[in-house]
Structures are given as structure tokens and as C-alpha cells.
C-alpha positions as CSV (number, residue, x, y, z in Angstrom):
1,X,40.8,52.4,22.6
2,X,42.7,51.3,19.6
3,X,40.5,49.5,17.1
4,X,43.4,48.9,14.7
5,X,45.2,46.4,16.8
6,X,47.6,44.3,14.8
7,X,46.8,40.6,14.5
8,X,50.1,39.4,15.7
9,X,50.0,41.8,18.6
10,X,46.6,40.3,19.5
11,X,48.1,36.8,19.3
12,X,51.0,37.6,21.6
13,X,49.0,39.6,24.1
14,X,46.2,37.0,24.2
15,X,48.8,34.5,25.4
16,X,50.1,36.3,28.4
17,X,48.3,39.6,29.2
18,X,44.9,39.2,31.0
19,X,44.4,43.0,31.1
20,X,43.7,43.3,27.3
21,X,40.8,40.9,27.1
22,X,38.2,43.4,28.2
23,X,39.4,45.8,25.5
24,X,39.3,43.0,22.9
25,X,35.8,41.9,23.9
26,X,34.6,45.5,23.3
27,X,35.7,45.2,19.7
28,X,32.7,43.0,18.9
29,X,31.9,39.5,17.8
30,X,32.8,40.1,14.1
31,X,36.4,41.0,14.9
32,X,36.8,38.1,17.2
33,X,35.5,35.6,14.7
34,X,37.7,37.1,12.0
35,X,40.6,36.8,14.5
36,X,39.7,33.1,15.1
37,X,39.4,32.5,11.4
38,X,42.9,33.9,10.6
39,X,44.5,32.2,13.5
40,X,42.9,28.9,12.6
41,X,44.0,29.4,8.9
42,X,47.6,29.9,10.0
43,X,47.6,26.9,12.3
44,X,45.7,24.7,9.8
45,X,48.4,25.7,7.2
46,X,51.1,24.5,9.5
47,X,49.3,21.3,10.3
48,X,48.3,20.7,6.7
49,X,51.8,21.2,5.4
50,X,53.1,18.7,7.9
51,X,50.3,16.1,7.2
52,X,50.6,16.7,3.4
53,X,54.3,16.2,3.4
54,X,54.0,13.1,5.5
55,X,51.3,11.6,3.2
56,X,52.0,12.9,-0.3
57,X,55.6,14.2,-0.3
58,X,55.9,17.6,-2.0
59,X,52.7,17.5,-4.0
60,X,51.0,21.0,-4.0
61,X,47.5,19.7,-4.6
62,X,47.9,17.5,-1.5
63,X,48.9,20.5,0.6
64,X,46.0,22.6,-0.5
65,X,43.4,19.9,0.0
66,X,44.8,19.1,3.5
67,X,44.8,22.7,4.5
68,X,41.2,23.3,3.3
69,X,39.9,20.2,5.1
70,X,41.8,20.9,8.3
71,X,40.8,24.6,8.3
72,X,37.1,23.8,7.9
73,X,37.1,21.2,10.7
74,X,39.3,23.1,13.1
75,X,37.3,26.3,12.7
76,X,34.0,24.6,13.3
77,X,35.5,22.8,16.3
78,X,36.9,26.0,17.6
79,X,33.5,27.8,17.4
80,X,31.7,24.9,19.0
81,X,34.2,24.4,21.8
82,X,34.1,28.1,22.6
83,X,30.3,27.8,22.8
84,X,30.7,25.0,25.4
85,X,33.2,27.2,27.3
86,X,30.8,30.2,27.2
87,X,27.9,28.2,28.6
88,X,30.0,26.9,31.5
89,X,31.6,30.4,32.0
90,X,28.1,31.9,32.3
91,X,27.5,29.7,35.3
92,X,30.8,30.9,36.8
93,X,30.0,34.5,36.1
94,X,26.7,34.1,37.9
95,X,28.5,32.6,40.9
96,X,31.0,35.5,40.8
97,X,28.0,37.9,40.7
98,X,29.1,39.4,37.4
99,X,26.6,40.4,34.7
100,X,28.3,39.7,31.4
101,X,26.7,39.9,28.0
102,X,26.7,36.6,26.1
103,X,28.3,38.0,22.9
104,X,31.0,39.8,24.9
105,X,31.8,36.6,26.8
106,X,31.9,34.6,23.5
107,X,34.3,37.2,22.1
108,X,36.4,37.0,25.2
109,X,36.5,33.2,25.0
110,X,37.7,33.3,21.4
111,X,40.7,35.4,22.4
112,X,41.3,33.3,25.5
113,X,41.4,30.2,23.3
114,X,44.6,31.4,21.6
115,X,47.2,29.6,23.7
116,X,45.1,26.3,24.1
117,X,44.6,26.3,20.3
118,X,48.3,26.6,19.7
119,X,49.1,23.9,22.2
120,X,46.4,21.7,20.7
121,X,47.8,22.1,17.2
122,X,51.3,21.3,18.4
123,X,50.1,18.2,20.2
124,X,48.0,17.0,17.2
125,X,51.1,17.4,15.0
126,X,53.2,15.3,17.4
127,X,50.5,12.7,18.0
128,X,47.6,12.9,15.4
129,X,45.8,9.8,16.8
130,X,44.7,11.4,20.1
131,X,41.9,13.9,20.3
132,X,42.9,17.0,22.4
133,X,39.5,18.7,22.5
134,X,39.0,18.1,26.2
135,X,42.4,19.6,27.0
136,X,41.4,22.6,24.8
137,X,38.1,23.1,26.6
138,X,39.6,22.8,30.1
139,X,42.5,25.1,29.3
140,X,40.2,27.8,27.7
141,X,37.7,27.5,30.6
142,X,40.5,28.0,33.1
143,X,41.8,31.0,31.3
144,X,38.3,32.6,31.0
145,X,37.7,32.1,34.7
146,X,40.9,33.8,35.5
147,X,40.0,36.7,33.2
148,X,36.5,37.0,34.8
149,X,38.2,37.1,38.2
150,X,40.5,39.8,37.0
151,X,37.6,41.8,35.6
152,X,35.7,41.5,38.9
153,X,38.7,42.6,40.9
154,X,39.1,45.5,38.5
155,X,35.5,46.6,39.0
156,X,35.8,46.3,42.8
157,X,39.1,48.3,42.8
158,X,37.4,51.1,40.7
159,X,34.6,51.4,43.3
160,X,36.9,51.7,46.3
């Protein structure tokens, strides 16, 4: 297993490749939270630059304050929303008769939240007056359920 996976490779494979999530979940919770922090920082930078330009013009102090505030709120929302998804995913894993460690599922959920987080950021830039947290939670939950189904099928195929 490659523990030195590039951040941008993780972003790209987290969007389309379900097979890599079991490997990413094995890397641990610290790596997944640092991945979420860096991804949130990049997306908050994009959102902060757009909002800062719209509000203050080209003032650097406005950009920095917008980015810091947006990063803090988005990162806390991401961690909390992933916690909600994990609690619901645990119920689905019980129904699928899978035994999954809570921290591994939380790590897997953070990686699965990549595409919904990018979509949420784009939609919030387009229309900042609407809260897209429900869309984010449902999208991430759907992705996690598909990943759990893939893992279960992979386990069944290894035994037969």
C-alpha cells in the first residue's frame, strides 16, 4: 500500500474510483482529517476570493479575512456533516451485515465527501443565499452506501 499518495491524486480518485476508498480508510483518521483540511482550505480560498472581490474589490485584507472565516465555518460544517453521515451509514452497514470500525467509516466518509463538497462550493458561489447542507449530506450518504456495497461484494467475491 502506498502511504505517500499525492493530494491531487486523492482528490481525483475520490471523485470517480470506488475501489480506492478501502485503501484510503486504512491510512487513518489523521490523514483523512488533514486531507479534508487541505481540500476545505483550497475551496474556501476560491469562495473567499469570489466573495471578497464581490464585496471589497481587490483589497487584500478583505480576501484574507473572508478566506479565514469561510475556512473555519466550512471545515467545522464538513466534520459535523460527516459525523451525521457516519451515524446513518452505521445503520446501513448493520443492515448489510458488515462490521465496520467507526473511525474507518469516518475516514471513508471524509474521502467520499470530496465530490459533494466541490459541488456544494460551486453552488454556494452561484447562489450564496441557499444552504446546500442537505444536498451535501444526501450526496455523501449515497456515495458511502455505494462504497459499502462495493466492499461487501468484494468480501463475498474473495470468499468464493
